[in-house]
N, C-alpha and C positions, 0 to 999 in steps of 0.2 A: 107247675114246677115239680121237679123230681123231689120226692120227700126225703131223699138221701143226698144232701148237698155235697157229700164227699165223693160222689161218683156221678157226674152229670155230663158224660161224654156226648150224649145225644140231645142236649137241651141248650137253650139260650139263657137260662136263668142267671148265669153269672153277670150278664150285661145289665142286670137290674141295678147294680151298684156302679155308678160312674167312677167314683174316686174311693172305692172301698178301703184300701189300705190306710190312707192318711186319715180319713174322717172316722172310720171305725175305731182307729187307735185314739183319735182325738176325743171321741165320745167319753173316754174314761178319765180325762184330765180336766183340771180347772181351767187351764189355758184354752182348752177346746171350746168352752162355753163362749169365751170372748171371740174366738175365731169364727165359730158358727154364727154368732150374733152379727159380727162385722160382715161376714160373707152374705148373710141374709139381707142386711141393709144395702149392701152393694148391689145385690141381685134386684132388690126392689127398685133402686134408682135406675139401674140399667133397663128394667122392664118399661119404665116411663119413657126412656130414650128410644128403645126399640119397640115402639108402640104398634108397629105393623106385624111383629112376630106373633105366631100362634100362641095363645094363652091357654090356661087350664080349661076354659069354657069351650074351646074349639071342638067341633064335632068331627069324628073320624071320617064321616062320609064326604067331607070336603076334599079329601085326598082324591077321590074319584073324579070330582068335578075339575080339580086342578089339572088332571091329566088330559082333559079334553081341550085345553087351551094350547094352540100351536105356539111354538117358541123358536125364533131364529137363533142360529149359532152365533155367539159373540166371542170377543177376545177373552172374556172372563170364564167362558165355558171350556173346561178341559176335556170333557167327553161330549159325544153327540147326545143331545137331550132325548129322553124317552118320555114322550107325552101321551102316547096312545098305547094302552096295554092290551087292547082287544086282539085276541088270537096269539099273543106272545106266550112262550113257554118259559116258566121260571122254576128252578129247582132251589129250594130252601133247605139247607142242611142244619140240623139242630133247631127245629122250629115247631116243636110240639107244645111249647109254653112261651110265656113272656113276649119279648120284642119280636122274636122270630115268628111266633104264631100270629101275633097282631099284624105283622107285615104280610104274611100269607093271606090273611083275611082281607086286608086292604087291597092287595093285588088282585085277588079273586073278584072282589066287588068292582074293581076297575076293568074287569074283562079278561084278565090273564088266566091261562091254564097253569095251575100251580101243582108242583110235586113237592110234598112235604116229607122230609126224612128226619129221623131221630132215633135214639136208642130206646127211649120210653115213649110209647104212643100217646099216652094220655087220652084225650077225646078225639084225636084227629081221625082215626078210622071211621068213627061214627059220622063225623062231618063229611068225610069223603064218600060214604055210602049214600048220603043224601044230596050231594052236589056233584054233578058231572064235571065241573071245572076243577075238582080237587082229587089228587091221587096221593095215597099213602104208601111209602116204602120204608120199612124198618132199616136202620143203618147204625152201625157202631163205627165211628170215624177212626178208632184205633185199630181197626182190622183192614189192612190194605187190600186184601183180596176181595173183601166185601164191598169196599168203596169202588173198586174197578168194575166188579160185576154189576153193581147197582147203576153206575154211570152208563155202562154199555146198554143195559136194559132200558134206561130212560131215553137215551139218544136213539135207540132203535125205533122209538115211537115218533121221533121228530127232533130237529135241532133245538138246542137251548139258547134262548135269547139273553137270559140272565141267570147267574148262579150266585146265591147268597150264602156265605159261610157264617153261621150264627152259633155253632156249637161252642160250648165253653165250660170251664171248670174253675172254681175259686175256693181257696182256703187261705186265711191270713197266716203269714209266717214271717218270723224275724230271724236274723242270722244268729242270735243268741240261743235259738232253739231250732237249729237247722235240721230239716227232714229231707234227705236226699230223695227218698222214694216219692214223696209228695211233690218235690220240685220237678222231678221227671214226669210225673203224672200231668202236671200243668202243661209242660212242654208237649207231651204226647197228644193231648186233646186240643189245646189252644193254638199251637203252632204246627206241629207235625200233621195233625188232622187236616188243617188247611192246605198243607203241601200235598197231601194225598188227594184231596178233592181237585185242586188245581191241576195236578198231574193227570188226573182222569179226564177232565173236560177240556183242557187247553188244546190238545191235538185236533179235536173236532172244530173248535173255534178258529184255529189257525188255518185249517183246510178250507173253511167257509169264508175266512176273512171277516168274521162278524161275531158278535156276542159281547157280553159284559160280565165281569167278575167283581163282586162286592164283598169285602171282608169286614165283619163286625168286630171292631177292636174296642178300645176304651181310652178315655182320657187318663186313666191310671197308668198308661204306658208312656205318657208324655215326658215325665221326669221320675227319678227315683223317689220312693216314698216309704215311710215306716210301715211295717206290716205287709209290704208289697214285694217281698223277696221272691216269692214264687210266681205271683200273678203278673206283676208289672212288666218284667222282662219279656214274657211271652206276648204281651200286647204291644210292647215296643217293637218286637220282632215282626208282628203282623203288619204294623204300620210301615215299617221299613220294607217288608215284602211287597206291600201294595204300591209303594213309591217306585220300587225297582221294576215291578211288573208293568206299571204305567209307562215308564220310559222305554221299556223293551217292546211294548205292544201298541203304542200310540199310532205307529204308522202301519199297523197290521189290521186295522179296522176293528180292533177289540178295545172296549172301554174297561177301565178299572177305577174303582172307588173304594174308599175306606170310611167306615162309619164309627164315630166316636160319640156315644150318647152320654148325657148327664144322668142324674138320678131318675130312675123310672120305678114307679110303684109296683112291686111284686112281693110275694111272700118272703123273699130274701131280704129286701130292704125293710120289711116290717119288723125285722129283728133289731134294727138300729135304734139305739136309745137317745137319739138326738134329732133335732129338727133338720130335715134334709132340704137345702136350698133349691128352689126352682124344680120341685118334684113334679113329674109329668106321668101320664098313664102310658101303658104300652101302645094303645091306639094312637096317642099323640106322637109317640116316637116313630111309629110306622108312617104317620102322615109326613113327618119331617124327612124320612128316608125317601118316600115317593117324590116329595117336593125337590129333594136334592138331585135325584135322578132326572127329574123333569127339567131342572136348571143346568144339567150337565156338569155338576160339581164333582170334584175328586174327593175333597175333604168335607164330608158331611158330618158336622158336629152340631149338637143341640142339647138343650135350648141355649141360644147364644147369650142370653142374659146371664148365664152361668159360665159357659165354656170360654167366652171372651176373656173373663178374668183369669181363668186358668192358663190361657194362651199368654197372657202378660207375664205370669210367673215363669213361663218357659224362657223369657228373655233375660231373666236375672242371672248375673254371673254366679258361679258356685260360692264365691266369698260371701255373697248376700243370701243366696238361696238356702244353703245348708243351715245357717243359724236361724233363719226365719222359720223354716219348717220345724226345726227343733223347738223353738219358742212357742209356736202356735199349737203344736201337738203335745208338747211335754214329753216327747220320746227322743 
């Protein structure tokens, strides 16, 4: 993780917190204790119902084995399943730490040729020097010319089968202390950066009538939340972008998916002063992502024992949703 969380344009650390605005805010209130306790109980109950879902003891190497199983396209699959990664080329943007890095490692283990890009290299160059299946390319997603040049250089070595946008930036913010510069920074990294990458790789995919674009969003973008003034809207925009891209590209041979993770253990979530329900590791998050691509999913959200409850909240009318969130968070 970037040691400077105020500037993480090239990392995926922000995705370590699935619902950072509301739960981080809730951590400071008495009502929050009740909310967290209730949510934890609900998660425990759901875990018993969804007994087939991957749990904390699941090993990351099972992802590679899952890819080996052939899977026929069904009515429930919105994308063509990707079950064999051998020989496939994948570009992961913002993947030097956290979920992005774990995903790159899982894909490499499954046989893919991975290209990892980020602003902060962390230990990726050393890994690439030891593994012929890994390539490192420094990238700042806020630099359009650099994005274009990097994409051209990567595609000159061969077509891309999958592009994962995992770059992210997060700082809690409320309207009572509005910081326009920080708001725009969120937009530049979380949303505009994705647009830059899509703009760079989409022409090649359209020309080939193949490829897949996957955007790492967040459940924090599902509905408005306290402390999410800067972060939440950019994630909502990413999800909307993915939905529209899917509708435009589904008959062009190009797959599109959006990833909405729950709480994932990283240095960023270690700062939280409350028990995080359904906490999983980056390796487990990567497993869920590969599983989602193997099943042809569009909406890859996990762990379901947590995210299904959040989906239920999305169904509430505003008359109920606003007072409920206010009561639970104390904000």
